[in-house]
PyMOL Python script that loads the backbone (N, CA, C, O; Angstrom):
from pymol import cmd

cmd.read_pdbstr("""\
ATOM      1  N   MET A   1     -15.931  -0.588  -0.884  1.00  0.00           N
ATOM      2  CA  MET A   1     -16.691  -0.041  -1.811  1.00  0.00           C
ATOM      3  C   MET A   1     -16.692  -0.959  -2.985  1.00  0.00           C
ATOM      4  O   MET A   1     -15.632  -1.306  -3.507  1.00  0.00           O
ATOM      5  N   PRO A   2     -18.170  -1.470  -3.531  1.00  0.00           N
ATOM      6  CA  PRO A   2     -17.964  -2.406  -4.570  1.00  0.00           C
ATOM      7  C   PRO A   2     -17.289  -1.890  -5.976  1.00  0.00           C
ATOM      8  O   PRO A   2     -17.417  -0.747  -6.416  1.00  0.00           O
ATOM      9  N   GLY A   3     -16.583  -2.896  -6.568  1.00  0.00           N
ATOM     10  CA  GLY A   3     -16.193  -2.361  -7.779  1.00  0.00           C
ATOM     11  C   GLY A   3     -14.572  -1.787  -7.700  1.00  0.00           C
ATOM     12  O   GLY A   3     -13.892  -1.515  -8.689  1.00  0.00           O
ATOM     13  N   CYS A   4     -14.135  -1.675  -6.284  1.00  0.00           N
ATOM     14  CA  CYS A   4     -12.929  -1.109  -6.277  1.00  0.00           C
ATOM     15  C   CYS A   4     -11.812  -2.337  -6.484  1.00  0.00           C
ATOM     16  O   CYS A   4     -12.175  -3.505  -6.346  1.00  0.00           O
ATOM     17  N   GLY A   5     -10.672  -2.059  -6.764  1.00  0.00           N
ATOM     18  CA  GLY A   5      -9.403  -3.017  -6.646  1.00  0.00           C
ATOM     19  C   GLY A   5      -9.198  -3.621  -8.042  1.00  0.00           C
ATOM     20  O   GLY A   5      -9.358  -3.018  -9.103  1.00  0.00           O
ATOM     21  N   THR A   6      -8.839  -4.837  -7.896  1.00  0.00           N
ATOM     22  CA  THR A   6      -8.393  -5.598  -9.181  1.00  0.00           C
ATOM     23  C   THR A   6      -9.587  -5.961 -10.010  1.00  0.00           C
ATOM     24  O   THR A   6     -10.624  -6.319  -9.452  1.00  0.00           O
ATOM     25  N   CYS A   7      -9.491  -5.885 -11.382  1.00  0.00           N
ATOM     26  CA  CYS A   7     -10.471  -6.261 -12.344  1.00  0.00           C
ATOM     27  C   CYS A   7     -10.401  -7.782 -12.367  1.00  0.00           C
ATOM     28  O   CYS A   7      -9.396  -8.481 -12.495  1.00  0.00           O
ATOM     29  N   HIS A   8     -11.786  -8.188 -12.206  1.00  0.00           N
ATOM     30  CA  HIS A   8     -11.808  -9.717 -12.191  1.00  0.00           C
ATOM     31  C   HIS A   8     -12.737 -10.157 -13.322  1.00  0.00           C
ATOM     32  O   HIS A   8     -12.834 -11.345 -13.631  1.00  0.00           O
ATOM     33  N   ALA A   9     -13.467  -9.118 -13.980  1.00  0.00           N
ATOM     34  CA  ALA A   9     -14.613  -9.541 -14.965  1.00  0.00           C
ATOM     35  C   ALA A   9     -13.851  -9.897 -16.257  1.00  0.00           C
ATOM     36  O   ALA A   9     -13.994 -10.928 -16.914  1.00  0.00           O
ATOM     37  N   GLY A  10     -12.932  -8.765 -16.536  1.00  0.00           N
ATOM     38  CA  GLY A  10     -12.225  -8.982 -17.981  1.00  0.00           C
ATOM     39  C   GLY A  10     -10.848  -9.118 -17.887  1.00  0.00           C
ATOM     40  O   GLY A  10     -10.335  -9.531 -16.847  1.00  0.00           O
ATOM     41  N   HIS A  11     -10.178  -8.808 -18.886  1.00  0.00           N
ATOM     42  CA  HIS A  11      -8.915  -8.650 -19.210  1.00  0.00           C
ATOM     43  C   HIS A  11      -7.944  -7.467 -18.613  1.00  0.00           C
ATOM     44  O   HIS A  11      -8.058  -6.318 -19.039  1.00  0.00           O
ATOM     45  N   SER A  12      -7.079  -7.777 -17.704  1.00  0.00           N
ATOM     46  CA  SER A  12      -6.369  -6.299 -17.405  1.00  0.00           C
ATOM     47  C   SER A  12      -5.156  -6.109 -17.881  1.00  0.00           C
ATOM     48  O   SER A  12      -4.384  -6.992 -18.255  1.00  0.00           O
ATOM     49  N   LEU A  13      -4.928  -4.696 -17.873  1.00  0.00           N
ATOM     50  CA  LEU A  13      -3.707  -4.298 -18.583  1.00  0.00           C
ATOM     51  C   LEU A  13      -2.450  -5.005 -18.001  1.00  0.00           C
ATOM     52  O   LEU A  13      -1.416  -5.060 -18.668  1.00  0.00           O
ATOM     53  N   ASN A  14      -2.540  -5.542 -16.764  1.00  0.00           N
ATOM     54  CA  ASN A  14      -1.521  -6.211 -16.091  1.00  0.00           C
ATOM     55  C   ASN A  14      -1.108  -7.586 -16.879  1.00  0.00           C
ATOM     56  O   ASN A  14      -0.021  -8.164 -16.849  1.00  0.00           O
ATOM     57  N   ASP A  15      -2.170  -7.900 -17.516  1.00  0.00           N
ATOM     58  CA  ASP A  15      -2.026  -9.672 -18.291  1.00  0.00           C
ATOM     59  C   ASP A  15      -1.757  -9.263 -19.805  1.00  0.00           C
ATOM     60  O   ASP A  15      -1.744 -10.133 -20.676  1.00  0.00           O
ATOM     61  N   THR A  16      -1.568  -8.088 -20.062  1.00  0.00           N
ATOM     62  CA  THR A  16      -1.212  -7.615 -21.622  1.00  0.00           C
ATOM     63  C   THR A  16       0.158  -7.853 -22.089  1.00  0.00           C
ATOM     64  O   THR A  16       0.974  -7.295 -21.355  1.00  0.00           O
ATOM     65  N   ARG A  17       0.625  -8.429 -22.963  1.00  0.00           N
ATOM     66  CA  ARG A  17       1.963  -8.447 -23.502  1.00  0.00           C
ATOM     67  C   ARG A  17       2.390  -7.320 -24.463  1.00  0.00           C
ATOM     68  O   ARG A  17       1.677  -6.752 -25.291  1.00  0.00           O
ATOM     69  N   PRO A  18       3.743  -7.098 -24.180  1.00  0.00           N
ATOM     70  CA  PRO A  18       4.382  -5.845 -24.820  1.00  0.00           C
ATOM     71  C   PRO A  18       4.047  -5.957 -26.407  1.00  0.00           C
ATOM     72  O   PRO A  18       4.102  -7.064 -26.944  1.00  0.00           O
ATOM     73  N   GLY A  19       3.748  -4.962 -27.046  1.00  0.00           N
ATOM     74  CA  GLY A  19       3.469  -5.005 -28.462  1.00  0.00           C
ATOM     75  C   GLY A  19       1.896  -4.721 -28.752  1.00  0.00           C
ATOM     76  O   GLY A  19       1.515  -4.168 -29.784  1.00  0.00           O
ATOM     77  N   THR A  20       1.095  -5.131 -27.799  1.00  0.00           N
ATOM     78  CA  THR A  20      -0.358  -5.142 -27.825  1.00  0.00           C
ATOM     79  C   THR A  20      -0.954  -3.722 -27.678  1.00  0.00           C
ATOM     80  O   THR A  20      -0.494  -2.888 -26.897  1.00  0.00           O
ATOM     81  N   THR A  21      -1.978  -3.520 -28.463  1.00  0.00           N
ATOM     82  CA  THR A  21      -2.797  -2.438 -28.439  1.00  0.00           C
ATOM     83  C   THR A  21      -4.050  -2.942 -28.046  1.00  0.00           C
ATOM     84  O   THR A  21      -4.463  -4.028 -28.455  1.00  0.00           O
ATOM     85  N   CYS A  22      -4.752  -2.137 -27.189  1.00  0.00           N
ATOM     86  CA  CYS A  22      -5.891  -2.422 -26.630  1.00  0.00           C
ATOM     87  C   CYS A  22      -6.686  -0.989 -26.196  1.00  0.00           C
ATOM     88  O   CYS A  22      -6.148   0.117 -26.146  1.00  0.00           O
ATOM     89  N   ARG A  23      -8.087  -1.289 -25.899  1.00  0.00           N
ATOM     90  CA  ARG A  23      -8.790  -0.163 -25.655  1.00  0.00           C
ATOM     91  C   ARG A  23      -9.270  -0.236 -24.089  1.00  0.00           C
ATOM     92  O   ARG A  23      -9.612  -1.311 -23.596  1.00  0.00           O
ATOM     93  N   ILE A  24      -9.271   0.849 -23.428  1.00  0.00           N
ATOM     94  CA  ILE A  24      -9.502   0.627 -21.994  1.00  0.00           C
ATOM     95  C   ILE A  24     -11.023   0.564 -21.872  1.00  0.00           C
ATOM     96  O   ILE A  24     -11.754   1.334 -22.495  1.00  0.00           O
ATOM     97  N   ARG A  25     -11.458  -0.357 -21.066  1.00  0.00           N
ATOM     98  CA  ARG A  25     -13.151  -0.669 -20.949  1.00  0.00           C
ATOM     99  C   ARG A  25     -13.498   0.218 -19.651  1.00  0.00           C
ATOM    100  O   ARG A  25     -14.468   0.974 -19.705  1.00  0.00           O
ATOM    101  N   ARG A  26     -12.754   0.136 -18.545  1.00  0.00           N
ATOM    102  CA  ARG A  26     -13.002   0.745 -17.318  1.00  0.00           C
ATOM    103  C   ARG A  26     -11.592   0.582 -16.357  1.00  0.00           C
ATOM    104  O   ARG A  26     -10.609  -0.135 -16.548  1.00  0.00           O
ATOM    105  N   LEU A  27     -11.894   1.539 -15.248  1.00  0.00           N
ATOM    106  CA  LEU A  27     -11.022   1.558 -14.299  1.00  0.00           C
ATOM    107  C   LEU A  27     -11.523   0.771 -12.976  1.00  0.00           C
ATOM    108  O   LEU A  27     -12.621   1.030 -12.483  1.00  0.00           O
ATOM    109  N   CYS A  28     -10.825  -0.014 -12.535  1.00  0.00           N
ATOM    110  CA  CYS A  28     -11.550  -0.942 -11.236  1.00  0.00           C
ATOM    111  C   CYS A  28     -11.180  -0.363 -10.168  1.00  0.00           C
ATOM    112  O   CYS A  28     -11.856  -0.604  -9.168  1.00  0.00           O
ATOM    113  N   GLY A  29      -9.993   0.584 -10.035  1.00  0.00           N
ATOM    114  CA  GLY A  29      -9.528   1.019  -8.870  1.00  0.00           C
ATOM    115  C   GLY A  29     -10.361   2.314  -8.129  1.00  0.00           C
ATOM    116  O   GLY A  29     -11.196   2.971  -8.752  1.00  0.00           O
ATOM    117  N   CYS A  30     -10.046   2.551  -6.861  1.00  0.00           N
ATOM    118  CA  CYS A  30     -10.844   3.792  -6.110  1.00  0.00           C
ATOM    119  C   CYS A  30      -9.790   4.791  -5.766  1.00  0.00           C
ATOM    120  O   CYS A  30      -8.605   4.596  -6.040  1.00  0.00           O
ATOM    121  N   GLY A  31     -10.202   5.804  -5.199  1.00  0.00           N
ATOM    122  CA  GLY A  31      -9.282   6.733  -4.349  1.00  0.00           C
ATOM    123  C   GLY A  31      -8.097   7.180  -5.542  1.00  0.00           C
ATOM    124  O   GLY A  31      -8.102   7.096  -6.770  1.00  0.00           O
ATOM    125  N   ALA A  32      -7.127   7.675  -4.587  1.00  0.00           N
ATOM    126  CA  ALA A  32      -6.007   8.139  -5.263  1.00  0.00           C
ATOM    127  C   ALA A  32      -5.617   7.359  -6.410  1.00  0.00           C
ATOM    128  O   ALA A  32      -5.443   7.980  -7.459  1.00  0.00           O
ATOM    129  N   VAL A  33      -5.439   6.048  -6.401  1.00  0.00           N
ATOM    130  CA  VAL A  33      -4.816   5.275  -7.463  1.00  0.00           C
ATOM    131  C   VAL A  33      -5.705   5.536  -8.811  1.00  0.00           C
ATOM    132  O   VAL A  33      -5.171   5.718  -9.905  1.00  0.00           O
ATOM    133  N   ARG A  34      -7.196   5.536  -8.602  1.00  0.00           N
ATOM    134  CA  ARG A  34      -8.183   5.938  -9.682  1.00  0.00           C
ATOM    135  C   ARG A  34      -7.815   7.347 -10.315  1.00  0.00           C
ATOM    136  O   ARG A  34      -7.776   7.606 -11.517  1.00  0.00           O
ATOM    137  N   GLN A  35      -7.598   8.058  -9.432  1.00  0.00           N
ATOM    138  CA  GLN A  35      -7.682   9.574  -9.868  1.00  0.00           C
ATOM    139  C   GLN A  35      -6.167   9.956 -10.550  1.00  0.00           C
ATOM    140  O   GLN A  35      -5.945  10.916 -11.287  1.00  0.00           O
ATOM    141  N   ARG A  36      -5.246   8.990 -10.119  1.00  0.00           N
ATOM    142  CA  ARG A  36      -3.809   9.163 -10.563  1.00  0.00           C
ATOM    143  C   ARG A  36      -4.029   8.682 -12.228  1.00  0.00           C
ATOM    144  O   ARG A  36      -3.826   9.379 -13.222  1.00  0.00           O
ATOM    145  N   LEU A  37      -4.428   7.501 -12.179  1.00  0.00           N
ATOM    146  CA  LEU A  37      -4.838   7.054 -13.720  1.00  0.00           C
ATOM    147  C   LEU A  37      -5.680   7.982 -14.594  1.00  0.00           C
ATOM    148  O   LEU A  37      -5.359   8.294 -15.740  1.00  0.00           O
ATOM    149  N   LEU A  38      -6.763   8.393 -13.977  1.00  0.00           N
ATOM    150  CA  LEU A  38      -7.457   9.595 -14.978  1.00  0.00           C
ATOM    151  C   LEU A  38      -6.652  10.554 -15.274  1.00  0.00           C
ATOM    152  O   LEU A  38      -6.506  10.928 -16.437  1.00  0.00           O
ATOM    153  N   ASP A  39      -5.934  11.156 -14.124  1.00  0.00           N
ATOM    154  CA  ASP A  39      -5.099  12.398 -14.694  1.00  0.00           C
ATOM    155  C   ASP A  39      -3.881  12.202 -15.505  1.00  0.00           C
ATOM    156  O   ASP A  39      -3.234  13.154 -15.943  1.00  0.00           O
ATOM    157  N   LEU A  40      -3.535  10.835 -15.727  1.00  0.00           N
ATOM    158  CA  LEU A  40      -2.498  10.556 -16.716  1.00  0.00           C
ATOM    159  C   LEU A  40      -3.140  10.311 -18.151  1.00  0.00           C
ATOM    160  O   LEU A  40      -2.435  10.101 -19.138  1.00  0.00           O
ATOM    161  N   GLY A  41      -4.440  10.351 -18.191  1.00  0.00           N
ATOM    162  CA  GLY A  41      -5.142  10.193 -19.445  1.00  0.00           C
ATOM    163  C   GLY A  41      -5.841   8.844 -19.701  1.00  0.00           C
ATOM    164  O   GLY A  41      -6.404   8.624 -20.774  1.00  0.00           O
ATOM    165  N   MET A  42      -5.796   7.917 -18.673  1.00  0.00           N
ATOM    166  CA  MET A  42      -6.194   6.575 -18.972  1.00  0.00           C
ATOM    167  C   MET A  42      -7.921   6.701 -18.647  1.00  0.00           C
ATOM    168  O   MET A  42      -8.433   6.357 -17.582  1.00  0.00           O
ATOM    169  N   GLN A  43      -8.450   7.108 -19.486  1.00  0.00           N
ATOM    170  CA  GLN A  43      -9.686   7.003 -19.632  1.00  0.00           C
ATOM    171  C   GLN A  43     -10.557   5.926 -20.454  1.00  0.00           C
ATOM    172  O   GLN A  43     -10.022   5.376 -21.417  1.00  0.00           O
ATOM    173  N   PRO A  44     -11.778   5.635 -20.131  1.00  0.00           N
ATOM    174  CA  PRO A  44     -12.325   4.693 -20.752  1.00  0.00           C
ATOM    175  C   PRO A  44     -12.673   4.949 -22.327  1.00  0.00           C
ATOM    176  O   PRO A  44     -13.089   6.067 -22.634  1.00  0.00           O
ATOM    177  N   ASP A  45     -12.526   4.014 -23.269  1.00  0.00           N
ATOM    178  CA  ASP A  45     -12.520   4.035 -24.697  1.00  0.00           C
ATOM    179  C   ASP A  45     -11.329   4.752 -25.053  1.00  0.00           C
ATOM    180  O   ASP A  45     -11.396   5.281 -26.163  1.00  0.00           O
ATOM    181  N   ARG A  46     -10.235   4.919 -24.408  1.00  0.00           N
ATOM    182  CA  ARG A  46      -8.813   5.527 -25.121  1.00  0.00           C
ATOM    183  C   ARG A  46      -8.116   4.224 -25.492  1.00  0.00           C
ATOM    184  O   ARG A  46      -8.246   3.133 -24.938  1.00  0.00           O
ATOM    185  N   GLU A  47      -7.410   4.521 -26.457  1.00  0.00           N
ATOM    186  CA  GLU A  47      -6.627   3.269 -26.924  1.00  0.00           C
ATOM    187  C   GLU A  47      -5.221   3.287 -25.966  1.00  0.00           C
ATOM    188  O   GLU A  47      -4.774   4.275 -25.383  1.00  0.00           O
ATOM    189  N   ILE A  48      -4.750   2.157 -25.969  1.00  0.00           N
ATOM    190  CA  ILE A  48      -3.588   1.909 -25.047  1.00  0.00           C
ATOM    191  C   ILE A  48      -2.495   0.883 -25.610  1.00  0.00           C
ATOM    192  O   ILE A  48      -2.849  -0.261 -25.895  1.00  0.00           O
ATOM    193  N   THR A  49      -1.381   1.225 -25.745  1.00  0.00           N
ATOM    194  CA  THR A  49      -0.412   0.242 -26.078  1.00  0.00           C
ATOM    195  C   THR A  49       0.846   0.048 -25.256  1.00  0.00           C
ATOM    196  O   THR A  49       1.637   0.922 -24.900  1.00  0.00           O
ATOM    197  N   VAL A  50       0.899  -1.552 -24.964  1.00  0.00           N
ATOM    198  CA  VAL A  50       1.771  -1.799 -23.816  1.00  0.00           C
ATOM    199  C   VAL A  50       3.310  -1.678 -24.720  1.00  0.00           C
ATOM    200  O   VAL A  50       3.426  -2.289 -25.782  1.00  0.00           O
ATOM    201  N   ILE A  51       4.181  -1.025 -24.294  1.00  0.00           N
ATOM    202  CA  ILE A  51       5.487  -0.796 -24.937  1.00  0.00           C
ATOM    203  C   ILE A  51       6.490  -1.955 -24.536  1.00  0.00           C
ATOM    204  O   ILE A  51       7.063  -2.692 -25.339  1.00  0.00           O
ATOM    205  N   ARG A  52       6.594  -1.988 -23.276  1.00  0.00           N
ATOM    206  CA  ARG A  52       7.527  -2.939 -22.528  1.00  0.00           C
ATOM    207  C   ARG A  52       7.446  -3.167 -21.135  1.00  0.00           C
ATOM    208  O   ARG A  52       6.918  -2.352 -20.379  1.00  0.00           O
ATOM    209  N   ALA A  53       7.985  -4.325 -20.724  1.00  0.00           N
ATOM    210  CA  ALA A  53       7.694  -4.837 -19.558  1.00  0.00           C
ATOM    211  C   ALA A  53       9.266  -5.115 -18.760  1.00  0.00           C
ATOM    212  O   ALA A  53      10.089  -5.904 -19.223  1.00  0.00           O
ATOM    213  N   ALA A  54       9.470  -4.391 -17.617  1.00  0.00           N
ATOM    214  CA  ALA A  54      10.692  -4.809 -17.104  1.00  0.00           C
ATOM    215  C   ALA A  54      10.784  -6.292 -16.717  1.00  0.00           C
ATOM    216  O   ALA A  54       9.879  -7.062 -17.038  1.00  0.00           O
ATOM    217  N   PRO A  55      11.857  -6.702 -16.034  1.00  0.00           N
ATOM    218  CA  PRO A  55      12.120  -8.159 -15.564  1.00  0.00           C
ATOM    219  C   PRO A  55      10.764  -8.463 -14.527  1.00  0.00           C
ATOM    220  O   PRO A  55      10.286  -7.523 -13.892  1.00  0.00           O
ATOM    221  N   LEU A  56      10.372  -9.408 -14.449  1.00  0.00           N
ATOM    222  CA  LEU A  56       9.276  -9.928 -13.453  1.00  0.00           C
ATOM    223  C   LEU A  56       8.070  -9.048 -13.976  1.00  0.00           C
ATOM    224  O   LEU A  56       7.110  -9.090 -13.206  1.00  0.00           O
ATOM    225  N   ARG A  57       7.921  -8.413 -14.881  1.00  0.00           N
ATOM    226  CA  ARG A  57       7.004  -7.589 -15.416  1.00  0.00           C
ATOM    227  C   ARG A  57       6.770  -6.371 -14.638  1.00  0.00           C
ATOM    228  O   ARG A  57       5.827  -5.709 -15.072  1.00  0.00           O
ATOM    229  N   ASP A  58       7.274  -5.961 -13.763  1.00  0.00           N
ATOM    230  CA  ASP A  58       6.991  -4.590 -12.796  1.00  0.00           C
ATOM    231  C   ASP A  58       8.151  -3.977 -12.831  1.00  0.00           C
ATOM    232  O   ASP A  58       9.192  -4.514 -12.454  1.00  0.00           O
ATOM    233  N   PRO A  59       8.064  -2.617 -13.357  1.00  0.00           N
ATOM    234  CA  PRO A  59       6.950  -2.157 -14.044  1.00  0.00           C
ATOM    235  C   PRO A  59       6.610  -2.234 -15.359  1.00  0.00           C
ATOM    236  O   PRO A  59       7.419  -2.871 -16.034  1.00  0.00           O
ATOM    237  N   ILE A  60       5.578  -1.744 -15.997  1.00  0.00           N
ATOM    238  CA  ILE A  60       5.290  -1.796 -17.304  1.00  0.00           C
ATOM    239  C   ILE A  60       5.094  -0.430 -17.782  1.00  0.00           C
ATOM    240  O   ILE A  60       4.583   0.480 -17.129  1.00  0.00           O
ATOM    241  N   GLU A  61       5.647  -0.344 -19.249  1.00  0.00           N
ATOM    242  CA  GLU A  61       5.752   0.988 -19.862  1.00  0.00           C
ATOM    243  C   GLU A  61       4.435   0.768 -20.824  1.00  0.00           C
ATOM    244  O   GLU A  61       4.271  -0.318 -21.380  1.00  0.00           O
ATOM    245  N   VAL A  62       3.476   1.884 -20.997  1.00  0.00           N
ATOM    246  CA  VAL A  62       2.509   2.024 -21.782  1.00  0.00           C
ATOM    247  C   VAL A  62       2.485   3.319 -22.411  1.00  0.00           C
ATOM    248  O   VAL A  62       3.047   4.301 -21.927  1.00  0.00           O
ATOM    249  N   ARG A  63       1.631   3.326 -23.830  1.00  0.00           N
ATOM    250  CA  ARG A  63       1.593   4.670 -24.444  1.00  0.00           C
ATOM    251  C   ARG A  63       0.151   4.939 -24.516  1.00  0.00           C
ATOM    252  O   ARG A  63      -0.574   4.042 -24.946  1.00  0.00           O
ATOM    253  N   VAL A  64      -0.347   6.035 -24.158  1.00  0.00           N
ATOM    254  CA  VAL A  64      -1.877   6.488 -24.184  1.00  0.00           C
ATOM    255  C   VAL A  64      -1.670   7.820 -25.057  1.00  0.00           C
ATOM    256  O   VAL A  64      -1.142   8.856 -24.653  1.00  0.00           O
ATOM    257  N   GLY A  65      -2.091   7.628 -26.083  1.00  0.00           N
ATOM    258  CA  GLY A  65      -2.143   8.930 -27.041  1.00  0.00           C
ATOM    259  C   GLY A  65      -0.751   9.041 -27.225  1.00  0.00           C
ATOM    260  O   GLY A  65      -0.111   8.013 -27.447  1.00  0.00           O
ATOM    261  N   ASP A  66      -0.043  10.410 -27.153  1.00  0.00           N
ATOM    262  CA  ASP A  66       1.354  10.745 -27.310  1.00  0.00           C
ATOM    263  C   ASP A  66       1.980  10.517 -26.137  1.00  0.00           C
ATOM    264  O   ASP A  66       3.188  10.756 -26.153  1.00  0.00           O
ATOM    265  N   THR A  67       1.460  10.076 -24.992  1.00  0.00           N
ATOM    266  CA  THR A  67       2.011  10.271 -23.711  1.00  0.00           C
ATOM    267  C   THR A  67       2.597   8.686 -23.249  1.00  0.00           C
ATOM    268  O   THR A  67       2.001   7.647 -23.532  1.00  0.00           O
ATOM    269  N   PHE A  68       3.695   8.746 -22.598  1.00  0.00           N
ATOM    270  CA  PHE A  68       4.378   7.436 -22.335  1.00  0.00           C
ATOM    271  C   PHE A  68       4.386   7.259 -20.861  1.00  0.00           C
ATOM    272  O   PHE A  68       4.990   8.119 -20.220  1.00  0.00           O
ATOM    273  N   ILE A  69       3.771   6.213 -20.169  1.00  0.00           N
ATOM    274  CA  ILE A  69       3.232   6.228 -18.769  1.00  0.00           C
ATOM    275  C   ILE A  69       3.967   4.735 -18.241  1.00  0.00           C
ATOM    276  O   ILE A  69       3.840   3.663 -18.832  1.00  0.00           O
ATOM    277  N   VAL A  70       4.672   4.934 -17.121  1.00  0.00           N
ATOM    278  CA  VAL A  70       5.059   3.688 -16.429  1.00  0.00           C
ATOM    279  C   VAL A  70       4.144   3.539 -15.046  1.00  0.00           C
ATOM    280  O   VAL A  70       3.876   4.393 -14.201  1.00  0.00           O
ATOM    281  N   LEU A  71       3.788   2.220 -15.124  1.00  0.00           N
ATOM    282  CA  LEU A  71       2.682   1.797 -14.096  1.00  0.00           C
ATOM    283  C   LEU A  71       3.409   0.657 -13.309  1.00  0.00           C
ATOM    284  O   LEU A  71       4.212  -0.036 -13.933  1.00  0.00           O
ATOM    285  N   ARG A  72       3.220   0.452 -12.194  1.00  0.00           N
ATOM    286  CA  ARG A  72       3.425  -0.827 -11.255  1.00  0.00           C
ATOM    287  C   ARG A  72       2.175  -1.874 -11.587  1.00  0.00           C
ATOM    288  O   ARG A  72       1.071  -1.541 -12.020  1.00  0.00           O
ATOM    289  N   ARG A  73       2.572  -3.071 -11.312  1.00  0.00           N
ATOM    290  CA  ARG A  73       1.695  -4.088 -11.779  1.00  0.00           C
ATOM    291  C   ARG A  73       0.177  -3.986 -11.165  1.00  0.00           C
ATOM    292  O   ARG A  73      -0.863  -4.263 -11.762  1.00  0.00           O
ATOM    293  N   ARG A  74       0.321  -3.510  -9.800  1.00  0.00           N
ATOM    294  CA  ARG A  74      -0.882  -3.423  -8.973  1.00  0.00           C
ATOM    295  C   ARG A  74      -1.814  -2.066  -9.551  1.00  0.00           C
ATOM    296  O   ARG A  74      -3.035  -2.035  -9.395  1.00  0.00           O
ATOM    297  N   GLU A  75      -1.139  -1.088 -10.157  1.00  0.00           N
ATOM    298  CA  GLU A  75      -1.677  -0.146 -10.855  1.00  0.00           C
ATOM    299  C   GLU A  75      -2.482  -0.687 -12.108  1.00  0.00           C
ATOM    300  O   GLU A  75      -3.663  -0.500 -12.399  1.00  0.00           O
ATOM    301  N   ALA A  76      -1.472  -1.434 -12.783  1.00  0.00           N
ATOM    302  CA  ALA A  76      -2.119  -1.990 -14.093  1.00  0.00           C
ATOM    303  C   ALA A  76      -3.021  -2.968 -14.111  1.00  0.00           C
ATOM    304  O   ALA A  76      -3.622  -3.189 -15.162  1.00  0.00           O
ATOM    305  N   ALA A  77      -3.269  -3.693 -13.011  1.00  0.00           N
ATOM    306  CA  ALA A  77      -4.227  -4.739 -12.675  1.00  0.00           C
ATOM    307  C   ALA A  77      -5.680  -3.907 -12.454  1.00  0.00           C
ATOM    308  O   ALA A  77      -6.768  -4.429 -12.700  1.00  0.00           O
ATOM    309  N   GLN A  78      -5.553  -2.789 -12.047  1.00  0.00           N
ATOM    310  CA  GLN A  78      -6.798  -2.160 -12.135  1.00  0.00           C
ATOM    311  C   GLN A  78      -7.373  -1.467 -13.313  1.00  0.00           C
ATOM    312  O   GLN A  78      -8.215  -0.571 -13.244  1.00  0.00           O
ATOM    313  N   VAL A  79      -6.848  -1.954 -14.416  1.00  0.00           N
ATOM    314  CA  VAL A  79      -7.249  -0.961 -15.740  1.00  0.00           C
ATOM    315  C   VAL A  79      -7.779  -2.369 -16.583  1.00  0.00           C
ATOM    316  O   VAL A  79      -6.922  -3.185 -16.924  1.00  0.00           O
ATOM    317  N   GLU A  80      -9.089  -2.591 -16.873  1.00  0.00           N
ATOM    318  CA  GLU A  80      -9.935  -3.542 -17.609  1.00  0.00           C
ATOM    319  C   GLU A  80      -9.605  -3.026 -19.074  1.00  0.00           C
ATOM    320  O   GLU A  80      -9.777  -1.844 -19.373  1.00  0.00           O
ATOM    321  N   VAL A  81      -9.059  -4.090 -20.093  1.00  0.00           N
ATOM    322  CA  VAL A  81      -9.126  -3.512 -21.342  1.00  0.00           C
ATOM    323  C   VAL A  81      -9.569  -4.525 -22.314  1.00  0.00           C
ATOM    324  O   VAL A  81      -9.693  -5.695 -21.951  1.00  0.00           O
ATOM    325  N   GLU A  82      -9.816  -4.159 -23.526  1.00  0.00           N
ATOM    326  CA  GLU A  82     -10.141  -5.047 -24.684  1.00  0.00           C
ATOM    327  C   GLU A  82      -9.092  -4.860 -25.512  1.00  0.00           C
ATOM    328  O   GLU A  82      -8.612  -3.757 -25.774  1.00  0.00           O
ATOM    329  N   ILE A  83      -8.642  -6.105 -26.017  1.00  0.00           N
ATOM    330  CA  ILE A  83      -7.650  -6.286 -27.165  1.00  0.00           C
ATOM    331  C   ILE A  83      -7.941  -5.929 -28.380  1.00  0.00           C
ATOM    332  O   ILE A  83      -8.935  -6.466 -28.868  1.00  0.00           O
ATOM    333  N   GLU A  84      -7.287  -5.079 -29.099  1.00  0.00           N
ATOM    334  CA  GLU A  84      -7.489  -4.734 -30.309  1.00  0.00           C
ATOM    335  C   GLU A  84      -6.429  -5.274 -31.300  1.00  0.00           C
ATOM    336  O   GLU A  84      -6.821  -5.990 -32.221  1.00  0.00           O
ATOM    337  N   HIS A  85      -5.258  -5.012 -31.188  1.00  0.00           N
ATOM    338  CA  HIS A  85      -4.015  -5.603 -31.820  1.00  0.00           C
ATOM    339  C   HIS A  85      -3.043  -6.182 -30.940  1.00  0.00           C
ATOM    340  O   HIS A  85      -2.649  -5.712 -29.872  1.00  0.00           O
ATOM    341  N   ALA A  86      -2.654  -7.378 -31.561  1.00  0.00           N
ATOM    342  CA  ALA A  86      -1.492  -8.072 -30.691  1.00  0.00           C
ATOM    343  C   ALA A  86      -0.326  -8.196 -31.557  1.00  0.00           C
ATOM    344  O   ALA A  86       0.711  -8.701 -31.128  1.00  0.00           O
TER     345      ALA A  86
END
""", "prot")
cmd.dss("prot")
cmd.show_as("cartoon", "prot")
cmd.util.cbc("prot")
cmd.orient("prot")
C-alpha cells in the first residue's frame, strides 16, 4: 500500500533530539501500528515533545498533550514531524 512505512519525505520523530517540541504532520504507517499511534493521541497537527531517549535511542519517551508515551524507534520512524522548538 503506498504511503506505508517509514517517512522519507520529511523529518521523522525518530530523528528528533530530546527537549525538542514539534508538530505531527502525518503518520506514515499502516494497519495496527498506525491505529495504535492514533489511539495514543498522535494525530496530525498535535504538538509533541521528545522527553528522553534510552541508550541507542530505543525506546524514546514523548509527551502528547498531558500523556507520556514510550515508542520504539520503528514506531517513531513512522511519525513525520515539523520542528517548532529545539
